[in-house]
KOLBA-530527 format. One line per 10 residues: number of its first residue (from 1); their letters; for each residue x, y, z of C-alpha. Coordinates in pm, whole numbers. Example, Ala and Ser with C-alpha at 12.3 -4.5 7.8 and 13.67 -1.06 7.14 Angstrom:
1> AS> 1230,-450,780 ~ 1367,-106,714;
! end
This chain:
1> MGRMVTEGAG> -3109,-970,-2457 ~ -3066,-1287,-2626 ~ -3229,-1625,-2663 ~ -3114,-1732,-2318 ~ -3259,-1452,-2120 ~ -3626,-1476,-2053 ~ -3883,-1272,-1858 ~ -4036,-1403,-1549 ~ -4282,-1278,-1287 ~ -3978,-1181,-1046;
11> GRVVAGRYRL> -3765,-1029,-1317 ~ -3526,-1129,-1613 ~ -3399,-1493,-1597 ~ -3035,-1526,-1737 ~ -2947,-1862,-1888 ~ -3262,-2003,-1762 ~ -3111,-2021,-1406 ~ -3032,-1680,-1257 ~ -3332,-1453,-1173 ~ -3225,-1088,-1174;
21> HERLGSGGMG> -3370,-845,-910 ~ -3241,-505,-813 ~ -2942,-328,-965 ~ -2656,-301,-724 ~ -2433,-76,-910 ~ -2290,-5,-1258 ~ -1968,136,-1412 ~ -1757,126,-1732 ~ -1686,-239,-1654 ~ -2058,-354,-1637;
31> VVWRATDQLL> -2376,-359,-1442 ~ -2414,-576,-1122 ~ -2749,-715,-1023 ~ -2863,-893,-706 ~ -2996,-1226,-837 ~ -3117,-1569,-724 ~ -2964,-1907,-847 ~ -3280,-2096,-899 ~ -3087,-2420,-910 ~ -2900,-2397,-597;
41> VREVAVKALP> -3149,-2157,-425 ~ -2895,-1902,-307 ~ -2852,-1533,-367 ~ -2571,-1427,-612 ~ -2439,-1116,-779 ~ -2453,-1138,-1151 ~ -2252,-897,-1363 ~ -2374,-811,-1710 ~ -2227,-595,-1975 ~ -2435,-282,-2020;
51> LDETLSAAEA> -2649,-273,-2354 ~ -2516,-15,-2590 ~ -2660,-44,-2941 ~ -2404,232,-3052 ~ -2110,0,-3000 ~ -1935,-146,-3311 ~ -1888,-516,-3347 ~ -1519,-460,-3247 ~ -1601,-271,-2932 ~ -1868,-524,-2839;
61> RLRRERTLRE> -1597,-810,-2881 ~ -1362,-615,-2655 ~ -1620,-571,-2389 ~ -1700,-946,-2390 ~ -1332,-1033,-2380 ~ -1295,-800,-2073 ~ -1561,-972,-1881 ~ -1416,-1314,-1968 ~ -1066,-1178,-1883 ~ -1206,-1079,-1527;
71> ARAVAQLRHP> -1361,-1419,-1496 ~ -1045,-1616,-1585 ~ -837,-1396,-1356 ~ -1044,-1419,-1050 ~ -1122,-1785,-1102 ~ -753,-1849,-1041 ~ -770,-1718,-693 ~ -885,-1853,-365 ~ -861,-1607,-94 ~ -1109,-1469,169;
81> HVVVVHDVVE> -1053,-1120,41 ~ -1096,-1185,-323 ~ -1442,-1211,-456 ~ -1559,-1567,-546 ~ -1670,-1635,-914 ~ -1933,-1903,-934 ~ -2003,-1935,-1294 ~ -1968,-1764,-1641 ~ -2253,-1774,-1899 ~ -2257,-1645,-2248;
91> DDAHAYMVME> -2556,-1572,-2468 ~ -2544,-1419,-2834 ~ -2197,-1257,-2768 ~ -2304,-1132,-2423 ~ -2128,-1253,-2115 ~ -2237,-1262,-1763 ~ -2040,-1333,-1463 ~ -2188,-1502,-1143 ~ -2022,-1407,-815 ~ -2069,-1442,-449;
101> LVDGGSLADR> -2312,-1165,-310 ~ -2131,-940,-70 ~ -2379,-736,143 ~ -2252,-401,278 ~ -2153,-181,-18 ~ -1830,-39,-155 ~ -1549,127,38 ~ -1615,434,-179 ~ -1984,435,-72 ~ -1876,384,292;
111> VVARGPVGPR> -1655,691,293 ~ -1929,905,130 ~ -2198,779,383 ~ -1980,805,690 ~ -1688,1022,610 ~ -1307,924,597 ~ -1201,624,805 ~ -927,652,1078 ~ -580,524,1067 ~ -653,197,1260;
121> EAARIGIALL> -942,121,1020 ~ -721,210,707 ~ -443,-15,844 ~ -691,-303,874 ~ -821,-255,534 ~ -474,-222,379 ~ -357,-545,540 ~ -653,-740,388 ~ -592,-574,49 ~ -221,-669,70;
131> DALRTAHAAG> -313,-1023,159 ~ -542,-1030,-153 ~ -289,-870,-387 ~ 8,-1107,-266 ~ -215,-1398,-354 ~ -308,-1244,-706 ~ 48,-1158,-786 ~ 161,-1513,-697 ~ -82,-1630,-943 ~ 47,-1392,-1212;
141> VLHRDLKPSN> -247,-1161,-1193 ~ -229,-778,-1168 ~ -544,-598,-1063 ~ -456,-273,-1232 ~ -771,-85,-1125 ~ -746,-85,-742 ~ -959,193,-587 ~ -1231,241,-319 ~ -1516,146,-547 ~ -1362,-175,-622;
151> VLIAEDGRVV> -1346,-281,-277 ~ -1639,-418,-89 ~ -1683,-411,289 ~ -1910,-679,404 ~ -2172,-623,690 ~ -1931,-835,911 ~ -1650,-607,819 ~ -1478,-848,571 ~ -1279,-673,302 ~ -1335,-813,-54;
161> LTDFGVAQVA> -1138,-713,-356 ~ -1359,-711,-663 ~ -1384,-592,-1036 ~ -1069,-735,-1202 ~ -1211,-598,-1523 ~ -880,-459,-1640 ~ -661,-727,-1480 ~ -366,-850,-1662 ~ -302,-1207,-1658 ~ 61,-1326,-1720;
171> GSTTLTESGS> 76,-1470,-2071 ~ -240,-1305,-2217 ~ -284,-1044,-2459 ~ -360,-711,-2289 ~ -677,-510,-2385 ~ -475,-184,-2403 ~ -268,-274,-2703 ~ -483,-85,-2925 ~ -348,233,-2759 ~ -641,323,-2549;
181> FVGSPEYTAP> -591,350,-2151 ~ -819,150,-1941 ~ -826,222,-1559 ~ -872,509,-1327 ~ -607,781,-1371 ~ -608,927,-1028 ~ -501,576,-885 ~ -279,464,-1167 ~ 95,425,-1121 ~ 342,675,-1301;
191> ERMSGAGTGP> 503,384,-1480 ~ 163,297,-1646 ~ 99,649,-1734 ~ 436,663,-1919 ~ 386,357,-2102 ~ 655,148,-1916 ~ 619,-209,-1825 ~ 412,-280,-1511 ~ 439,-526,-1237 ~ 310,-596,-897;
201> ESDLWSLGVL> 472,-257,-793 ~ 183,-69,-997 ~ -84,-225,-766 ~ 105,-126,-468 ~ 110,237,-580 ~ -265,230,-625 ~ -295,101,-270 ~ -109,396,-146 ~ -339,631,-329 ~ -643,434,-185;
211> LCAILSGASP> -520,470,166 ~ -484,857,112 ~ -842,859,-33 ~ -1008,675,256 ~ -824,872,513 ~ -884,1213,379 ~ -1187,1174,142 ~ -1007,1234,-187 ~ -728,1106,-404 ~ -402,1336,-368;
221> FHRDSLGGVL> -390,1338,-750 ~ -741,1476,-812 ~ -762,1757,-1054 ~ -1023,1923,-1260 ~ -892,1760,-1601 ~ -732,1457,-1714 ~ -434,1639,-1826 ~ -395,1778,-1472 ~ -444,1431,-1321 ~ -154,1292,-1553;
231> HAVVTEEIHP> 67,1584,-1481 ~ 16,1541,-1092 ~ 84,1154,-1105 ~ 384,1188,-1319 ~ 565,1515,-1220 ~ 425,1715,-947 ~ 580,1699,-593 ~ 350,1447,-389 ~ 203,1579,-73 ~ 18,1304,123;
241> PAQTGPLLPV> -280,1455,322 ~ -232,1541,678 ~ -489,1287,771 ~ -242,999,691 ~ -94,1066,1036 ~ 101,757,1182 ~ 51,581,837 ~ 250,848,656 ~ 573,626,628 ~ 368,360,464;
251> VRGLLERDPR> 193,596,219 ~ 523,772,128 ~ 677,434,65 ~ 408,317,-147 ~ 378,644,-349 ~ 749,625,-433 ~ 777,710,-817 ~ 1052,478,-881 ~ 893,118,-851 ~ 1243,-19,-774;
261> RRLDAAEADR> 1243,186,-464 ~ 861,136,-377 ~ 784,-47,-67 ~ 695,-402,-146 ~ 385,-593,-6 ~ 560,-774,259 ~ 721,-459,402 ~ 399,-263,375 ~ 217,-561,561 ~ 488,-564,824;
271> MLRLYLSTGR> 464,-181,884 ~ 79,-190,899 ~ 68,-467,1141 ~ 334,-300,1352 ~ 129,10,1377 ~ -183,-191,1479 ~ 5,-376,1740 ~ 194,-81,1893 ~ -6,245,1797 ~ 321,405,1693;
281> PPATTAARAS> 409,530,1340 ~ 603,244,1178 ~ 950,294,1025 ~ 1085,109,710 ~ 1342,-161,742 ~ 1577,87,584 ~ 1510,343,822 ~ 1556,110,1124 ~ 1889,-23,963 ~ 2019,332,919;
291> RRLRRSVLAA> 1939,422,1280 ~ 2110,99,1391 ~ 2407,197,1187 ~ 2429,544,1335 ~ 2416,401,1674 ~ 2683,159,1597 ~ 2925,437,1463 ~ 2847,645,1767 ~ 2928,367,1995 ~ 3247,283,1807;
301> VLLAVAAAGA> 3356,654,1832 ~ 3282,676,2192 ~ 3476,351,2258 ~ 3779,491,2069 ~ 3760,813,2274 ~ 3741,625,2583 ~ 4046,416,2503 ~ 4232,718,2400 ~ 4147,906,2730 ~ 4260,590,2926;
311> GVSAAVLLVD> 4578,572,2743 ~ 4662,954,2814 ~ 4571,905,3177 ~ 4791,630,3218 ~ 5073,821,3058 ~ 5022,1121,3295 ~ 5034,884,3597 ~ 5360,726,3468 ~ 5524,1074,3442 ~ 5403,1184,3756;
321> GDDGGGGAPA> 5519,862,3959 ~ 5868,865,3779 ~ 5993,1205,3943 ~ 6122,1018,4247 ~ 5930,1238,4486 ~ 5698,958,4614 ~ 5459,1242,4705 ~ 5088,1289,4663 ~ 4949,1239,4324 ~ 4951,1555,4088;
331> SSSPATPTAP> 4561,1574,4117 ~ 4582,1650,4472 ~ 4867,1895,4464 ~ 4788,2262,4527 ~ 5014,2350,4240 ~ 4874,2407,3891 ~ 4855,2074,3690 ~ 5111,2028,3432 ~ 4848,1895,3168 ~ 4469,1914,3148;
341> TPPHGSASVS> 4256,1625,3232 ~ 4255,1403,2923 ~ 3856,1346,2888 ~ 3815,1711,2881 ~ 4093,1801,2648 ~ 4120,1530,2373 ~ 4108,1701,2046 ~ 3955,1399,1869 ~ 3622,1464,2039 ~ 3374,1678,1843;
351> PSGAPSAHAS> 3184,1944,2034 ~ 2857,1787,1925 ~ 2966,1429,1999 ~ 2984,1463,2372 ~ 2614,1563,2439 ~ 2487,1305,2206 ~ 2659,1020,2393 ~ 2484,1123,2725 ~ 2145,1247,2577 ~ 1844,1202,2806;
361> PASRPKGR> 1587,953,2697 ~ 1361,1243,2602 ~ 1616,1375,2351 ~ 1734,1051,2220 ~ 1590,948,1894 ~ 1325,699,1937 ~ 1326,376,1724 ~ 989,320,1533;
! end
């Protein structure tokens, strides 16, 4: 494993400092070990590239660059919901990243072990991830692989975003320019699938898929083949699972295929916090503005109708008072009225308009 990796009684020692213990997990981006920093006497997590003797020199170089890219990306960020990188060491073209150790396991493991989470817990997790993404995006870092297995849940409940292995840093060369796709298709935004430019909106799409997955147990784009996944993400009608419940407005907004119409991080955060504070399904700012506009138009119409009715009533009174009789008003005369009462005979009032103006609280649309 290289000249700086030695064997010890308690396991391998990397760079003469980090003693590896049990394996915590592995994936396409590398193998993560629980380790001890023997210099500072603390537990850490060490991420190492998996050994694969079949890799060509070019492929090995790409893997090494990917690990270093992740280290550079995360090293820019300081946020309680982003994993902390302590150190990066290299040895004979092998790279190792030393990170904080987060006890508790991944969000994916939690869903498998305990089942899907409820809406309130999903909202809490979503808010934490939005905070982390906003910090990353402000630093010019896109995660590009947001999914439950890349989110850690500490034993105290802290949400930690990790594995920036396919992150794109503004101003750097991407690892996908060779034409290969890097990421998790079920969680990848359609604009990335089609080869269009990506931005923060792509991570927000992935967050929408993640919320569906942790609420229902599976991505809504899961299919039996890669081709099926691509077709589902890019063209099929999107059906968020019923378990999204009160978070459906947030999920629908995040899973908007047009990135220009997709919910931004600030609006998604506002909606999730509103749900946590009120317990009611949140509405988007656009939806609330539309309801306010409809109420304003209705109020204007009613005022116009009332004003018109008052004008007609005044005209009737003037006609009745100008016949010189000085008798009782026409409304109290036993004779048939010469004109209908204005509020019930105005031709400018729609039959559906009157009931809506006097709808009971139970039938009036509720603001959300």
